[in-house]
LUMMI-249441 format. One record per residue (C-alpha): x, y, z. Coordinates in steps of 0.25 Angstrom, whole numbers, plus 5000, padded with zeros to 4 digits. Example, Ala and Ser with C-alpha at 12.3 -4.5 7.8 and 13.67 -1.06 7.14 Angstrom:
REM LUMMI-249441
504949825031
505549965029
//
This chain:
REM LUMMI-249441
447747395142
447847265132
448547365121
449647385132
449747235135
449747195120
451047285120
451747225133
451547095127
452247135114
453447185122
453547045130
453346955119
454147005109
455547035118
456147135111
455847265101
455547155088
454147155084
453247045085
452446975075
451347065068
450047015076
449047075083
448847115097
448646995107
447246945112
447846935127
448847035129
448847035144
449646885142
450946915142
452046805136
452746705146
454046755139
454746835130
454346805116
453346715118
452246805110
452346885099
453546845091
454546945085
454046965069
455146905059
455146915045
455746805037
456546825024
456046715016
455046765006
453846655005
453246594992
451746534995
451146424985
449746374987
449946224984
448446174987
447146264989
445546214994
445946135006
444746145016
445446215028
446946135028
447546105041
448646015041
449645955031
450645855030
451645805018
451445665015
452845585011
452645604998
452545774998
450945774997
450145855009
449245795018
448245915020
447045905030
445845985028
445146025041
443846065035
443945955026
444245855035
445145785026
446545755022
447045775008
448345785001
448945874994
449945864983
451145934979
450446004967
449246054977
448345924971
447445894982
446945764984
445345704988
445245705003
446045585010
445145475013
445145385025
445045505035
444245485047
443045575050
443345715054
442645825060
443045945052
442046035060
442646165066
444246155069
444046005065
444345945054
445545865047
446745935056
448245885056
448845775047
450245715047
451245625036
452445595046
452945495035
452645375044
451545305033
450345385039
449745515038
448945585051
447845665054
447045725064
445745785064
444545825071
443745675073
442345675076
441745585087
440645555095
440345685104
441345775098
442645765089
444045765093
445545755085
445945635081
447245595072
447145475062
448145425054
448245345040
449045285028
448845375016
448645315003
447545324992
447945404979
448445554979
447145584972
446345504985
447245484996
446545375006
447145345020
447145195026
447345135039
446645255046
446745265061
446445375072
447745385081
447245495090
445945535095
446045665105
445145645116
444145685122
443045705111
442545855111
441345925102
442346045097
442746085084
443946155089
445446145092
445746005088
447246035087
447645935076
449145945072
450045825071
451445815074
452345695071
453445675079
454745565078
454445435083
452945405078
452545525086
451245625082
450845735090
449545785089
449045925093
447545945099
446746065102
445846075115
444546095107
444346215110
443146225118
443046215133
442946075135
444146045127
444946165131
444846115146
445545985142
446846055136
447446015150
446945885152
447745785150
446445695148
446145755136
446745775122
446245915121
447446025120
448545915120
449745885111
449645735109
450945635106
450645495101
451245405092
450645395078
449945275079
449145335090
449845265103
450445355116
451945365116
452345335130
453045455134
452145545131
451845635145
450545585149
450745445147
450245375160
449645495166
448345475172
447145545165
448245595153
447945555139
449345485135
449445565123
449645715127
450845765125
450645905129
449345975134
448646115135
448646155122
447646235114
447246215100
448646155093
448746175078
450146185075
451346085079
452646025074
454045955080
455146025080
456645985076
456845945090
455645865091
454745955101
453345995097
452846135095
451346175092
450546295091
449146305096
448046405095
447646495106
446446555109
446346705106
447846725108
448746625113
449146525101
450346455106
451746395101
452146285110
453346185112
452546065117
453045985129
452645845133
451745855145
451646005146
450346085147
450246205138
449146265146
447846275137
447046315142
447446375156
448546465150
448546545136
448846665130
447646695124
446046715127
444846675123
444146715112
443146785118
444446875125
443946795138
445246745146
445746595145
445546545159
446346625168
447046695157
448446625161
449546615152
450546545160
450346425172
451146335178
451446205171
450946255157
451846275145
452046425138
451846435123
453246455117
452446565109
451046615109
450246725098
449246815105
448546845095
448546705089
449046655077
448146545075
449346435072
449146325065
450346225059
451746235063
453146195055
454446195061
455146235049
456446165042
456946265035
457046185024
456446315013
456446425023
457746425031
457446555036
456146475044
457046355049
456546315063
455446425063
454046365067
452846405056
451546395058
450146445051
449346555056
447846535055
447146675061
448646725059
448546695044
450146665042
451146565041
451746595056
453346585057
453846565071
455546595071
455846505084
457146505093
457446425106
455846375105
455346515105
454646615093
455546725091
455146775077
453646765070
453246785056
451946775049
451946755035
450946725023
450146845030
449846885017
449046775012
447946775025
447746625025
447546545039
448846455039
448346315045
449646215042
451146245041
452046135036
453446115030
453546035017
454845945014
455646055006
455246155018
454146235009
453146275020
451646215016
450446275022
449046255022
447946385024
446646375031
445346385024
444246315016
445146335003
446446305011
447746305005
449146245004
450346325003
451746315000
452746405006
454146425000
455246524999
455046614988
456046644977
//
């Protein structure tokens, strides 16, 4: 019966005779998409040949990267709980000194980084606290030497509350917007006491937060002045966001990990509820249903696209087309469990094609960034993590 359901899902999802991207059967074949094309996009094959260069190796579970104004890369090492700078020749600095203490257990550690060109560098991390931990965001001025960089004027500009004793689902990506804005992506901490707060406006768990880069709150945030709501909240009902980016219209897109099935691509709108854990296209890792096994509910947003089985997305770049003209406007994300660089072809805010690249390398792709010249930079997720540069093969 489940196999028959799976065939039905494939037919509805594709909307035509084109074959969907190769993947396994869905974990929850009983669930059907809310609209044609919401899952299992048509497989596309690009014409551009790729060349991959290993720029640096020996990184301890690298998590995120950001280009500094001088062209060097600021990289976070999750497991090591440190920041490091990598030069164009692949040489690695000593850990950047001056960072606050980090809880590097489980999915914690040093997480998102940013260098938006305003004279500061920013980073998110799992902060050890009395009674547990929580995601925090700090900023500082980068100085010191090339070999031994150091931070000064360090301050914590945001702390996710409440404190909870969990080592999972921190979130962590940072997205910098115009007007000195900063969006912080937050997970719901996985364990049930955190999960149930994802749709609670009194908690930061499972939220997108919008603040100014000094930590102050914009007056036009959707819940400013609402009793019982934290004014930093921009959207809610998220599970664990590990990728986000602004498009050329200034709109925020995010990719979040679902449970067993149900990874999501969402176009984030202020004040909206994205449904977790009331609705989901996945199930518990045990195979048990989540809540009432709903995929839709009044007042809750549908994902633009979802994956079942999951791709485990990490990192998101909306590509300019500077080097890979064929990819202009495509979404590029890393696949952890799927061990791929995943290219999404978009049209009218829908995913109309998907290509899984670099699968022959068998590496978990943790982050994706576009370099100043249009080259694609990747971080691989392991104890001997690599920094890769992807260019057009000639």
